[in-house]
All heavy atoms as atom14 arrays in JSON, in Angstrom:
{
  "sequence": "MAHSEELHERMEKINFFKSWISAFELIVAILTVGMVSINCVKEVLHLFHVFFGG",
  "atom14_mask": [
    [1, 1, 1, 1, 1, 1, 1, 1, 0, 0, 0, 0, 0, 0],
    [1, 1, 1, 1, 1, 0, 0, 0, 0, 0, 0, 0, 0, 0],
    [1, 1, 1, 1, 1, 1, 1, 1, 1, 1, 0, 0, 0, 0],
    [1, 1, 1, 1, 1, 1, 0, 0, 0, 0, 0, 0, 0, 0],
    [1, 1, 1, 1, 1, 1, 1, 1, 1, 0, 0, 0, 0, 0],
    [1, 1, 1, 1, 1, 1, 1, 1, 1, 0, 0, 0, 0, 0],
    [1, 1, 1, 1, 1, 1, 1, 1, 0, 0, 0, 0, 0, 0],
    [1, 1, 1, 1, 1, 1, 1, 1, 1, 1, 0, 0, 0, 0],
    [1, 1, 1, 1, 1, 1, 1, 1, 1, 0, 0, 0, 0, 0],
    [1, 1, 1, 1, 1, 1, 1, 1, 1, 1, 1, 0, 0, 0],
    [1, 1, 1, 1, 1, 1, 1, 1, 0, 0, 0, 0, 0, 0],
    [1, 1, 1, 1, 1, 1, 1, 1, 1, 0, 0, 0, 0, 0],
    [1, 1, 1, 1, 1, 1, 1, 1, 1, 0, 0, 0, 0, 0],
    [1, 1, 1, 1, 1, 1, 1, 1, 0, 0, 0, 0, 0, 0],
    [1, 1, 1, 1, 1, 1, 1, 1, 0, 0, 0, 0, 0, 0],
    [1, 1, 1, 1, 1, 1, 1, 1, 1, 1, 1, 0, 0, 0],
    [1, 1, 1, 1, 1, 1, 1, 1, 1, 1, 1, 0, 0, 0],
    [1, 1, 1, 1, 1, 1, 1, 1, 1, 0, 0, 0, 0, 0],
    [1, 1, 1, 1, 1, 1, 0, 0, 0, 0, 0, 0, 0, 0],
    [1, 1, 1, 1, 1, 1, 1, 1, 1, 1, 1, 1, 1, 1],
    [1, 1, 1, 1, 1, 1, 1, 1, 0, 0, 0, 0, 0, 0],
    [1, 1, 1, 1, 1, 1, 0, 0, 0, 0, 0, 0, 0, 0],
    [1, 1, 1, 1, 1, 0, 0, 0, 0, 0, 0, 0, 0, 0],
    [1, 1, 1, 1, 1, 1, 1, 1, 1, 1, 1, 0, 0, 0],
    [1, 1, 1, 1, 1, 1, 1, 1, 1, 0, 0, 0, 0, 0],
    [1, 1, 1, 1, 1, 1, 1, 1, 0, 0, 0, 0, 0, 0],
    [1, 1, 1, 1, 1, 1, 1, 1, 0, 0, 0, 0, 0, 0],
    [1, 1, 1, 1, 1, 1, 1, 0, 0, 0, 0, 0, 0, 0],
    [1, 1, 1, 1, 1, 0, 0, 0, 0, 0, 0, 0, 0, 0],
    [1, 1, 1, 1, 1, 1, 1, 1, 0, 0, 0, 0, 0, 0],
    [1, 1, 1, 1, 1, 1, 1, 1, 0, 0, 0, 0, 0, 0],
    [1, 1, 1, 1, 1, 1, 1, 0, 0, 0, 0, 0, 0, 0],
    [1, 1, 1, 1, 1, 1, 1, 0, 0, 0, 0, 0, 0, 0],
    [1, 1, 1, 1, 0, 0, 0, 0, 0, 0, 0, 0, 0, 0],
    [1, 1, 1, 1, 1, 1, 1, 1, 0, 0, 0, 0, 0, 0],
    [1, 1, 1, 1, 1, 1, 1, 0, 0, 0, 0, 0, 0, 0],
    [1, 1, 1, 1, 1, 1, 0, 0, 0, 0, 0, 0, 0, 0],
    [1, 1, 1, 1, 1, 1, 1, 1, 0, 0, 0, 0, 0, 0],
    [1, 1, 1, 1, 1, 1, 1, 1, 0, 0, 0, 0, 0, 0],
    [1, 1, 1, 1, 1, 1, 0, 0, 0, 0, 0, 0, 0, 0],
    [1, 1, 1, 1, 1, 1, 1, 0, 0, 0, 0, 0, 0, 0],
    [1, 1, 1, 1, 1, 1, 1, 1, 1, 0, 0, 0, 0, 0],
    [1, 1, 1, 1, 1, 1, 1, 1, 1, 0, 0, 0, 0, 0],
    [1, 1, 1, 1, 1, 1, 1, 0, 0, 0, 0, 0, 0, 0],
    [1, 1, 1, 1, 1, 1, 1, 1, 0, 0, 0, 0, 0, 0],
    [1, 1, 1, 1, 1, 1, 1, 1, 1, 1, 0, 0, 0, 0],
    [1, 1, 1, 1, 1, 1, 1, 1, 0, 0, 0, 0, 0, 0],
    [1, 1, 1, 1, 1, 1, 1, 1, 1, 1, 1, 0, 0, 0],
    [1, 1, 1, 1, 1, 1, 1, 1, 1, 1, 0, 0, 0, 0],
    [1, 1, 1, 1, 1, 1, 1, 0, 0, 0, 0, 0, 0, 0],
    [1, 1, 1, 1, 1, 1, 1, 1, 1, 1, 1, 0, 0, 0],
    [1, 1, 1, 1, 1, 1, 1, 1, 1, 1, 1, 0, 0, 0],
    [1, 1, 1, 1, 0, 0, 0, 0, 0, 0, 0, 0, 0, 0],
    [1, 1, 1, 1, 0, 0, 0, 0, 0, 0, 0, 0, 0, 0]
  ],
  "atom14_positions": [
    [[-27.39, -38.65, -22.41], [-27.09, -37.43, -23.18], [-27.06, -36.26, -22.25], [-26.21, -35.41, -22.28], [-28.2, -37.22, -24.26], [-27.74, -36.24, -25.3], [-26.36, -36.88, -26.36], [-25.95, -35.39, -27.26], [0.0, 0.0, 0.0], [0.0, 0.0, 0.0], [0.0, 0.0, 0.0], [0.0, 0.0, 0.0], [0.0, 0.0, 0.0], [0.0, 0.0, 0.0]],
    [[-28.06, -36.18, -21.36], [-28.18, -35.07, -20.33], [-26.97, -35.06, -19.47], [-26.41, -34.02, -19.06], [-29.4, -35.17, -19.48], [0.0, 0.0, 0.0], [0.0, 0.0, 0.0], [0.0, 0.0, 0.0], [0.0, 0.0, 0.0], [0.0, 0.0, 0.0], [0.0, 0.0, 0.0], [0.0, 0.0, 0.0], [0.0, 0.0, 0.0], [0.0, 0.0, 0.0]],
    [[-26.45, -36.22, -19.09], [-25.15, -36.37, -18.2], [-23.99, -35.75, -18.84], [-23.35, -34.92, -18.23], [-24.95, -37.76, -17.83], [-23.83, -38.02, -16.91], [-23.93, -37.63, -15.53], [-22.55, -38.39, -17.02], [-22.76, -37.92, -14.95], [-21.93, -38.38, -15.87], [0.0, 0.0, 0.0], [0.0, 0.0, 0.0], [0.0, 0.0, 0.0], [0.0, 0.0, 0.0]],
    [[-23.8, -36.05, -20.12], [-22.57, -35.52, -20.78], [-22.73, -34.01, -20.96], [-21.78, -33.24, -20.98], [-22.43, -36.15, -22.14], [-23.48, -35.98, -23.04], [0.0, 0.0, 0.0], [0.0, 0.0, 0.0], [0.0, 0.0, 0.0], [0.0, 0.0, 0.0], [0.0, 0.0, 0.0], [0.0, 0.0, 0.0], [0.0, 0.0, 0.0], [0.0, 0.0, 0.0]],
    [[-23.94, -33.51, -21.15], [-24.19, -32.14, -21.36], [-23.92, -31.4, -20.07], [-23.3, -30.34, -20.1], [-25.67, -31.9, -21.62], [-25.97, -30.53, -22.48], [-27.42, -30.53, -22.96], [-27.69, -31.25, -23.97], [-28.18, -29.81, -22.39], [0.0, 0.0, 0.0], [0.0, 0.0, 0.0], [0.0, 0.0, 0.0], [0.0, 0.0, 0.0], [0.0, 0.0, 0.0]],
    [[-24.24, -32.03, -18.89], [-23.95, -31.35, -17.59], [-22.43, -31.31, -17.4], [-21.86, -30.33, -16.92], [-24.49, -32.23, -16.47], [-24.46, -31.67, -15.13], [-25.08, -32.57, -14.01], [-26.16, -32.98, -14.22], [-24.31, -32.95, -13.1], [0.0, 0.0, 0.0], [0.0, 0.0, 0.0], [0.0, 0.0, 0.0], [0.0, 0.0, 0.0], [0.0, 0.0, 0.0]],
    [[-21.76, -32.4, -17.82], [-20.28, -32.39, -17.63], [-19.67, -31.29, -18.54], [-18.68, -30.66, -18.08], [-19.75, -33.83, -18.12], [-18.32, -34.1, -17.94], [-17.99, -34.31, -16.43], [-17.88, -35.29, -18.64], [0.0, 0.0, 0.0], [0.0, 0.0, 0.0], [0.0, 0.0, 0.0], [0.0, 0.0, 0.0], [0.0, 0.0, 0.0], [0.0, 0.0, 0.0]],
    [[-20.16, -31.13, -19.77], [-19.68, -30.18, -20.65], [-19.86, -28.7, -20.01], [-19.01, -27.88, -20.08], [-20.51, -30.24, -21.96], [-19.98, -29.2, -22.98], [-18.77, -29.33, -23.61], [-20.59, -28.15, -23.45], [-18.61, -28.3, -24.42], [-19.74, -27.56, -24.45], [0.0, 0.0, 0.0], [0.0, 0.0, 0.0], [0.0, 0.0, 0.0], [0.0, 0.0, 0.0]],
    [[-21.07, -28.45, -19.4], [-21.3, -27.22, -18.81], [-20.25, -26.94, -17.65], [-19.79, -25.86, -17.45], [-22.69, -27.19, -18.18], [-23.66, -26.66, -19.12], [-25.05, -26.42, -18.62], [-25.18, -26.27, -17.29], [-26.05, -26.59, -19.22], [0.0, 0.0, 0.0], [0.0, 0.0, 0.0], [0.0, 0.0, 0.0], [0.0, 0.0, 0.0], [0.0, 0.0, 0.0]],
    [[-20.07, -28.1, -16.88], [-19.01, -27.92, -15.77], [-17.67, -27.66, -16.31], [-16.92, -26.79, -15.75], [-19.07, -29.23, -14.97], [-18.58, -29.15, -13.57], [-18.78, -30.32, -12.8], [-20.17, -30.67, -12.45], [-20.6, -31.73, -11.99], [-19.79, -32.68, -11.63], [-21.86, -31.95, -11.77], [0.0, 0.0, 0.0], [0.0, 0.0, 0.0], [0.0, 0.0, 0.0]],
    [[-17.25, -28.3, -17.36], [-15.97, -28.06, -18.05], [-15.83, -26.54, -18.47], [-14.85, -25.93, -18.33], [-15.67, -28.94, -19.23], [-15.48, -30.43, -18.77], [-13.96, -30.67, -17.86], [-12.74, -30.41, -19.11], [0.0, 0.0, 0.0], [0.0, 0.0, 0.0], [0.0, 0.0, 0.0], [0.0, 0.0, 0.0], [0.0, 0.0, 0.0], [0.0, 0.0, 0.0]],
    [[-16.89, -26.08, -19.1], [-16.94, -24.68, -19.52], [-16.76, -23.66, -18.32], [-15.92, -22.75, -18.49], [-18.25, -24.37, -20.28], [-18.23, -24.68, -21.76], [-19.44, -24.28, -22.44], [-20.29, -23.65, -21.82], [-19.5, -24.51, -23.63], [0.0, 0.0, 0.0], [0.0, 0.0, 0.0], [0.0, 0.0, 0.0], [0.0, 0.0, 0.0], [0.0, 0.0, 0.0]],
    [[-17.38, -23.97, -17.24], [-17.23, -23.17, -16.05], [-15.77, -23.18, -15.53], [-15.19, -22.14, -15.21], [-18.13, -23.61, -14.99], [-19.64, -23.11, -15.16], [-20.46, -23.6, -14.0], [-21.87, -23.17, -14.2], [-22.81, -23.79, -13.24], [0.0, 0.0, 0.0], [0.0, 0.0, 0.0], [0.0, 0.0, 0.0], [0.0, 0.0, 0.0], [0.0, 0.0, 0.0]],
    [[-15.16, -24.4, -15.55], [-13.81, -24.57, -15.02], [-12.91, -23.78, -16.03], [-11.97, -23.05, -15.52], [-13.44, -26.06, -15.03], [-14.19, -26.64, -13.82], [-11.86, -26.16, -14.83], [-14.1, -28.24, -13.89], [0.0, 0.0, 0.0], [0.0, 0.0, 0.0], [0.0, 0.0, 0.0], [0.0, 0.0, 0.0], [0.0, 0.0, 0.0], [0.0, 0.0, 0.0]],
    [[-13.06, -23.92, -17.22], [-12.2, -23.17, -18.22], [-12.35, -21.65, -18.13], [-11.43, -20.89, -18.14], [-12.6, -23.54, -19.7], [-12.03, -24.92, -20.01], [-11.07, -25.4, -19.49], [-12.69, -25.58, -21.03], [0.0, 0.0, 0.0], [0.0, 0.0, 0.0], [0.0, 0.0, 0.0], [0.0, 0.0, 0.0], [0.0, 0.0, 0.0], [0.0, 0.0, 0.0]],
    [[-13.63, -21.19, -17.82], [-13.92, -19.78, -17.54], [-13.12, -19.28, -16.31], [-12.39, -18.25, -16.34], [-15.39, -19.54, -17.37], [-15.73, -18.15, -17.1], [-15.77, -17.17, -18.03], [-16.13, -17.83, -15.75], [-16.14, -15.87, -17.79], [-16.47, -16.45, -15.5], [-16.46, -15.51, -16.53], [0.0, 0.0, 0.0], [0.0, 0.0, 0.0], [0.0, 0.0, 0.0]],
    [[-13.12, -20.04, -15.29], [-12.42, -19.73, -14.05], [-10.98, -19.75, -14.34], [-10.19, -18.84, -13.88], [-12.79, -20.62, -12.88], [-14.06, -20.2, -12.22], [-15.12, -21.1, -12.25], [-14.23, -19.06, -11.57], [-16.32, -20.72, -11.66], [-15.32, -18.62, -10.98], [-16.44, -19.56, -10.95], [0.0, 0.0, 0.0], [0.0, 0.0, 0.0], [0.0, 0.0, 0.0]],
    [[-10.44, -20.74, -15.08], [-9.04, -20.85, -15.41], [-8.51, -19.6, -16.14], [-7.49, -19.02, -15.84], [-8.74, -22.09, -16.16], [-8.48, -23.33, -15.3], [-8.12, -24.55, -16.16], [-7.99, -25.83, -15.4], [-7.83, -26.95, -16.22], [0.0, 0.0, 0.0], [0.0, 0.0, 0.0], [0.0, 0.0, 0.0], [0.0, 0.0, 0.0], [0.0, 0.0, 0.0]],
    [[-9.32, -19.18, -17.07], [-8.98, -17.98, -17.84], [-8.89, -16.74, -16.98], [-7.99, -15.91, -17.11], [-9.82, -17.81, -19.12], [-11.09, -17.53, -18.69], [0.0, 0.0, 0.0], [0.0, 0.0, 0.0], [0.0, 0.0, 0.0], [0.0, 0.0, 0.0], [0.0, 0.0, 0.0], [0.0, 0.0, 0.0], [0.0, 0.0, 0.0], [0.0, 0.0, 0.0]],
    [[-9.89, -16.65, -16.06], [-9.94, -15.5, -15.15], [-8.68, -15.52, -14.22], [-8.04, -14.51, -14.02], [-11.16, -15.58, -14.29], [-12.26, -14.6, -14.8], [-13.33, -14.94, -15.49], [-12.24, -13.19, -14.66], [-14.01, -13.88, -15.89], [-13.36, -12.8, -15.39], [-11.38, -12.25, -14.08], [-13.67, -11.38, -15.47], [-11.68, -10.94, -14.25], [-12.92, -10.51, -14.89]],
    [[-8.32, -16.8, -13.7], [-7.24, -16.85, -12.79], [-5.92, -16.54, -13.54], [-5.06, -15.81, -13.04], [-7.16, -18.26, -12.21], [-8.35, -18.51, -11.2], [-5.84, -18.61, -11.51], [-8.58, -19.86, -10.7], [0.0, 0.0, 0.0], [0.0, 0.0, 0.0], [0.0, 0.0, 0.0], [0.0, 0.0, 0.0], [0.0, 0.0, 0.0], [0.0, 0.0, 0.0]],
    [[-5.74, -16.94, -14.73], [-4.55, -16.69, -15.48], [-4.41, -15.19, -15.83], [-3.33, -14.56, -15.68], [-4.4, -17.54, -16.74], [-5.49, -17.23, -17.62], [0.0, 0.0, 0.0], [0.0, 0.0, 0.0], [0.0, 0.0, 0.0], [0.0, 0.0, 0.0], [0.0, 0.0, 0.0], [0.0, 0.0, 0.0], [0.0, 0.0, 0.0], [0.0, 0.0, 0.0]],
    [[-5.56, -14.49, -16.07], [-5.59, -13.09, -16.26], [-5.2, -12.37, -14.96], [-4.32, -11.41, -15.01], [-6.96, -12.68, -16.84], [0.0, 0.0, 0.0], [0.0, 0.0, 0.0], [0.0, 0.0, 0.0], [0.0, 0.0, 0.0], [0.0, 0.0, 0.0], [0.0, 0.0, 0.0], [0.0, 0.0, 0.0], [0.0, 0.0, 0.0], [0.0, 0.0, 0.0]],
    [[-5.73, -12.81, -13.94], [-5.43, -12.29, -12.55], [-3.94, -12.39, -12.26], [-3.26, -11.45, -11.84], [-6.33, -12.91, -11.47], [-5.97, -12.37, -10.09], [-6.5, -11.06, -9.81], [-5.43, -13.06, -9.21], [-6.26, -10.55, -8.55], [-5.17, -12.65, -7.95], [-5.63, -11.43, -7.57], [0.0, 0.0, 0.0], [0.0, 0.0, 0.0], [0.0, 0.0, 0.0]],
    [[-3.41, -13.63, -12.47], [-1.96, -13.88, -12.21], [-1.14, -12.96, -13.02], [-0.15, -12.46, -12.66], [-1.68, -15.28, -12.45], [-2.08, -16.23, -11.51], [-1.82, -17.68, -11.8], [-1.48, -18.09, -12.93], [-1.86, -18.45, -10.83], [0.0, 0.0, 0.0], [0.0, 0.0, 0.0], [0.0, 0.0, 0.0], [0.0, 0.0, 0.0], [0.0, 0.0, 0.0]],
    [[-1.46, -12.75, -14.36], [-0.76, -11.86, -15.31], [-0.69, -10.41, -14.75], [0.29, -9.78, -14.64], [-1.43, -11.95, -16.68], [-0.65, -11.2, -17.74], [0.66, -11.89, -18.07], [-1.5, -11.11, -19.04], [0.0, 0.0, 0.0], [0.0, 0.0, 0.0], [0.0, 0.0, 0.0], [0.0, 0.0, 0.0], [0.0, 0.0, 0.0], [0.0, 0.0, 0.0]],
    [[-1.88, -9.96, -14.27], [-2.01, -8.66, -13.63], [-1.09, -8.52, -12.48], [-0.35, -7.57, -12.22], [-3.45, -8.28, -13.28], [-4.21, -8.1, -14.64], [-3.51, -6.96, -12.42], [-5.69, -8.01, -14.48], [0.0, 0.0, 0.0], [0.0, 0.0, 0.0], [0.0, 0.0, 0.0], [0.0, 0.0, 0.0], [0.0, 0.0, 0.0], [0.0, 0.0, 0.0]],
    [[-1.14, -9.49, -11.62], [-0.35, -9.59, -10.3], [1.2, -9.44, -10.73], [1.94, -8.75, -10.1], [-0.68, -10.79, -9.37], [0.43, -10.95, -8.33], [-2.05, -10.6, -8.89], [0.0, 0.0, 0.0], [0.0, 0.0, 0.0], [0.0, 0.0, 0.0], [0.0, 0.0, 0.0], [0.0, 0.0, 0.0], [0.0, 0.0, 0.0], [0.0, 0.0, 0.0]],
    [[1.58, -10.29, -11.73], [2.97, -10.33, -12.19], [3.37, -9.04, -12.64], [4.52, -8.55, -12.3], [3.13, -11.43, -13.25], [0.0, 0.0, 0.0], [0.0, 0.0, 0.0], [0.0, 0.0, 0.0], [0.0, 0.0, 0.0], [0.0, 0.0, 0.0], [0.0, 0.0, 0.0], [0.0, 0.0, 0.0], [0.0, 0.0, 0.0], [0.0, 0.0, 0.0]],
    [[2.6, -8.43, -13.49], [2.92, -7.05, -13.97], [3.02, -6.01, -12.9], [4.09, -5.16, -12.82], [1.82, -6.66, -14.98], [1.93, -7.48, -16.36], [1.98, -5.17, -15.36], [0.8, -7.27, -17.26], [0.0, 0.0, 0.0], [0.0, 0.0, 0.0], [0.0, 0.0, 0.0], [0.0, 0.0, 0.0], [0.0, 0.0, 0.0], [0.0, 0.0, 0.0]],
    [[2.12, -6.04, -11.94], [2.19, -5.08, -10.8], [3.48, -5.38, -10.01], [4.12, -4.46, -9.52], [0.94, -5.22, -9.93], [-0.29, -4.64, -10.44], [-1.47, -5.04, -9.55], [-0.25, -3.25, -10.64], [0.0, 0.0, 0.0], [0.0, 0.0, 0.0], [0.0, 0.0, 0.0], [0.0, 0.0, 0.0], [0.0, 0.0, 0.0], [0.0, 0.0, 0.0]],
    [[3.75, -6.7, -9.79], [5.02, -6.97, -9.1], [6.38, -6.46, -9.69], [7.09, -5.76, -9.06], [5.15, -8.47, -8.8], [3.88, -8.96, -8.16], [6.32, -8.9, -8.0], [0.0, 0.0, 0.0], [0.0, 0.0, 0.0], [0.0, 0.0, 0.0], [0.0, 0.0, 0.0], [0.0, 0.0, 0.0], [0.0, 0.0, 0.0], [0.0, 0.0, 0.0]],
    [[6.3, -6.7, -11.03], [7.53, -6.22, -11.78], [7.58, -4.68, -11.73], [8.59, -4.13, -11.59], [7.41, -6.78, -13.23], [8.36, -6.11, -14.09], [7.65, -8.26, -13.27], [0.0, 0.0, 0.0], [0.0, 0.0, 0.0], [0.0, 0.0, 0.0], [0.0, 0.0, 0.0], [0.0, 0.0, 0.0], [0.0, 0.0, 0.0], [0.0, 0.0, 0.0]],
    [[6.37, -4.08, -11.91], [6.31, -2.59, -11.83], [6.81, -2.04, -10.48], [7.58, -1.16, -10.48], [0.0, 0.0, 0.0], [0.0, 0.0, 0.0], [0.0, 0.0, 0.0], [0.0, 0.0, 0.0], [0.0, 0.0, 0.0], [0.0, 0.0, 0.0], [0.0, 0.0, 0.0], [0.0, 0.0, 0.0], [0.0, 0.0, 0.0], [0.0, 0.0, 0.0]],
    [[6.32, -2.64, -9.37], [6.72, -2.28, -8.05], [8.24, -2.46, -7.93], [8.92, -1.52, -7.35], [6.14, -3.08, -6.89], [4.56, -2.72, -6.97], [4.14, -1.13, -6.41], [4.43, -1.27, -4.68], [0.0, 0.0, 0.0], [0.0, 0.0, 0.0], [0.0, 0.0, 0.0], [0.0, 0.0, 0.0], [0.0, 0.0, 0.0], [0.0, 0.0, 0.0]],
    [[8.86, -3.59, -8.27], [10.26, -3.85, -8.2], [11.02, -2.89, -8.99], [12.05, -2.3, -8.52], [10.49, -5.28, -8.59], [12.0, -5.49, -8.79], [10.0, -6.27, -7.6], [0.0, 0.0, 0.0], [0.0, 0.0, 0.0], [0.0, 0.0, 0.0], [0.0, 0.0, 0.0], [0.0, 0.0, 0.0], [0.0, 0.0, 0.0], [0.0, 0.0, 0.0]],
    [[10.6, -2.6, -10.21], [11.41, -1.6, -11.04], [11.35, -0.18, -10.5], [12.32, 0.48, -10.49], [10.89, -1.68, -12.53], [9.47, -1.46, -12.55], [0.0, 0.0, 0.0], [0.0, 0.0, 0.0], [0.0, 0.0, 0.0], [0.0, 0.0, 0.0], [0.0, 0.0, 0.0], [0.0, 0.0, 0.0], [0.0, 0.0, 0.0], [0.0, 0.0, 0.0]],
    [[10.19, 0.24, -9.92], [10.03, 1.51, -9.3], [10.96, 1.55, -8.08], [11.68, 2.6, -7.87], [8.57, 1.75, -8.84], [7.77, 2.05, -10.15], [8.51, 2.87, -7.97], [6.21, 2.03, -9.82], [0.0, 0.0, 0.0], [0.0, 0.0, 0.0], [0.0, 0.0, 0.0], [0.0, 0.0, 0.0], [0.0, 0.0, 0.0], [0.0, 0.0, 0.0]],
    [[10.95, 0.56, -7.24], [11.94, 0.52, -6.14], [13.37, 0.49, -6.63], [14.25, 1.19, -6.01], [11.75, -0.76, -5.32], [10.51, -0.63, -4.43], [10.04, 0.41, -4.14], [10.05, -1.78, -3.92], [0.0, 0.0, 0.0], [0.0, 0.0, 0.0], [0.0, 0.0, 0.0], [0.0, 0.0, 0.0], [0.0, 0.0, 0.0], [0.0, 0.0, 0.0]],
    [[13.71, -0.14, -7.69], [15.09, -0.03, -8.28], [15.52, 1.37, -8.61], [16.51, 1.9, -8.39], [15.24, -0.97, -9.36], [15.41, -2.74, -8.9], [0.0, 0.0, 0.0], [0.0, 0.0, 0.0], [0.0, 0.0, 0.0], [0.0, 0.0, 0.0], [0.0, 0.0, 0.0], [0.0, 0.0, 0.0], [0.0, 0.0, 0.0], [0.0, 0.0, 0.0]],
    [[14.59, 2.03, -9.32], [14.76, 3.39, -9.76], [14.93, 4.31, -8.6], [15.87, 5.12, -8.58], [13.52, 3.91, -10.68], [13.67, 5.41, -10.95], [13.58, 3.11, -12.01], [0.0, 0.0, 0.0], [0.0, 0.0, 0.0], [0.0, 0.0, 0.0], [0.0, 0.0, 0.0], [0.0, 0.0, 0.0], [0.0, 0.0, 0.0], [0.0, 0.0, 0.0]],
    [[14.14, 4.17, -7.61], [14.32, 4.93, -6.34], [15.67, 4.72, -5.73], [16.3, 5.68, -5.23], [13.13, 4.53, -5.28], [11.83, 5.24, -5.59], [10.84, 4.76, -4.56], [9.46, 5.45, -4.94], [8.42, 4.91, -3.94], [0.0, 0.0, 0.0], [0.0, 0.0, 0.0], [0.0, 0.0, 0.0], [0.0, 0.0, 0.0], [0.0, 0.0, 0.0]],
    [[16.09, 3.54, -5.63], [17.46, 3.15, -5.04], [18.52, 3.79, -5.91], [19.43, 4.45, -5.31], [17.63, 1.63, -5.01], [16.84, 0.9, -3.9], [17.13, 1.33, -2.53], [18.43, 1.49, -2.26], [16.24, 1.64, -1.81], [0.0, 0.0, 0.0], [0.0, 0.0, 0.0], [0.0, 0.0, 0.0], [0.0, 0.0, 0.0], [0.0, 0.0, 0.0]],
    [[18.46, 3.75, -7.19], [19.44, 4.25, -8.09], [19.37, 5.74, -7.81], [20.5, 6.45, -7.75], [19.16, 3.97, -9.54], [20.08, 4.81, -10.48], [19.44, 2.48, -9.76], [0.0, 0.0, 0.0], [0.0, 0.0, 0.0], [0.0, 0.0, 0.0], [0.0, 0.0, 0.0], [0.0, 0.0, 0.0], [0.0, 0.0, 0.0], [0.0, 0.0, 0.0]],
    [[18.32, 6.53, -7.83], [18.27, 7.91, -7.62], [18.8, 8.25, -6.23], [19.58, 9.29, -6.09], [16.8, 8.4, -7.73], [16.22, 8.52, -9.08], [14.79, 8.87, -9.07], [17.05, 9.43, -10.02], [0.0, 0.0, 0.0], [0.0, 0.0, 0.0], [0.0, 0.0, 0.0], [0.0, 0.0, 0.0], [0.0, 0.0, 0.0], [0.0, 0.0, 0.0]],
    [[18.55, 7.44, -5.26], [19.08, 7.74, -3.93], [20.59, 7.72, -3.92], [21.21, 8.54, -3.39], [18.45, 6.74, -2.89], [19.05, 6.84, -1.5], [18.68, 7.93, -0.72], [19.85, 6.09, -0.76], [19.24, 7.73, 0.43], [20.0, 6.73, 0.4], [0.0, 0.0, 0.0], [0.0, 0.0, 0.0], [0.0, 0.0, 0.0], [0.0, 0.0, 0.0]],
    [[21.14, 6.59, -4.54], [22.58, 6.43, -4.68], [23.25, 7.65, -5.38], [24.19, 8.15, -5.06], [22.92, 5.17, -5.32], [22.69, 3.93, -4.44], [22.89, 2.64, -5.36], [23.6, 3.85, -3.18], [0.0, 0.0, 0.0], [0.0, 0.0, 0.0], [0.0, 0.0, 0.0], [0.0, 0.0, 0.0], [0.0, 0.0, 0.0], [0.0, 0.0, 0.0]],
    [[22.55, 8.01, -6.47], [23.03, 9.1, -7.23], [23.04, 10.45, -6.42], [24.07, 11.09, -6.42], [22.0, 9.39, -8.42], [22.51, 10.32, -9.46], [23.36, 9.83, -10.44], [22.02, 11.63, -9.51], [23.8, 10.74, -11.44], [22.49, 12.46, -10.48], [23.42, 12.04, -11.42], [0.0, 0.0, 0.0], [0.0, 0.0, 0.0], [0.0, 0.0, 0.0]],
    [[22.1, 10.61, -5.62], [22.07, 11.81, -4.63], [23.16, 11.73, -3.7], [23.81, 12.68, -3.4], [20.65, 11.91, -3.99], [19.63, 12.62, -4.83], [19.65, 13.81, -5.17], [18.57, 12.05, -5.46], [18.59, 14.2, -5.97], [17.94, 13.12, -6.19], [0.0, 0.0, 0.0], [0.0, 0.0, 0.0], [0.0, 0.0, 0.0], [0.0, 0.0, 0.0]],
    [[23.43, 10.48, -3.13], [24.43, 10.3, -2.09], [25.77, 10.57, -2.71], [26.59, 11.32, -2.15], [24.32, 8.84, -1.51], [25.61, 8.61, -0.79], [23.1, 8.7, -0.67], [0.0, 0.0, 0.0], [0.0, 0.0, 0.0], [0.0, 0.0, 0.0], [0.0, 0.0, 0.0], [0.0, 0.0, 0.0], [0.0, 0.0, 0.0], [0.0, 0.0, 0.0]],
    [[26.04, 10.01, -3.92], [27.41, 10.16, -4.47], [27.65, 11.5, -5.05], [28.71, 12.07, -5.01], [27.57, 9.08, -5.56], [27.92, 7.69, -5.08], [27.02, 6.68, -5.26], [29.02, 7.47, -4.28], [27.35, 5.41, -4.79], [29.32, 6.27, -3.8], [28.4, 5.17, -4.01], [0.0, 0.0, 0.0], [0.0, 0.0, 0.0], [0.0, 0.0, 0.0]],
    [[26.55, 12.1, -5.65], [26.83, 13.46, -6.35], [26.3, 14.65, -5.65], [26.27, 15.76, -6.14], [26.25, 13.33, -7.73], [26.93, 12.32, -8.64], [26.35, 11.08, -8.8], [28.23, 12.54, -9.16], [26.92, 10.13, -9.6], [28.89, 11.53, -9.91], [28.22, 10.32, -10.11], [0.0, 0.0, 0.0], [0.0, 0.0, 0.0], [0.0, 0.0, 0.0]],
    [[25.77, 14.36, -4.37], [25.29, 15.54, -3.53], [24.25, 16.33, -4.12], [24.13, 17.52, -3.83], [0.0, 0.0, 0.0], [0.0, 0.0, 0.0], [0.0, 0.0, 0.0], [0.0, 0.0, 0.0], [0.0, 0.0, 0.0], [0.0, 0.0, 0.0], [0.0, 0.0, 0.0], [0.0, 0.0, 0.0], [0.0, 0.0, 0.0], [0.0, 0.0, 0.0]],
    [[23.35, 15.7, -5.05], [22.37, 16.47, -5.59], [21.23, 16.71, -4.62], [20.44, 17.56, -4.72], [0.0, 0.0, 0.0], [0.0, 0.0, 0.0], [0.0, 0.0, 0.0], [0.0, 0.0, 0.0], [0.0, 0.0, 0.0], [0.0, 0.0, 0.0], [0.0, 0.0, 0.0], [0.0, 0.0, 0.0], [0.0, 0.0, 0.0], [0.0, 0.0, 0.0]]
  ]
}
């Protein structure tokens, strides 16, 4: 009985880490998308200035 309890605890720890990792990956993905979209906006504004002499 003690052995299966130990295994259960280990599984809980693994699941805890998995949920943390997935949350971290989600944050990284959001930041990456944010950085890319900011760069795109900067490029568009730059082109706008070049073409319209603003």
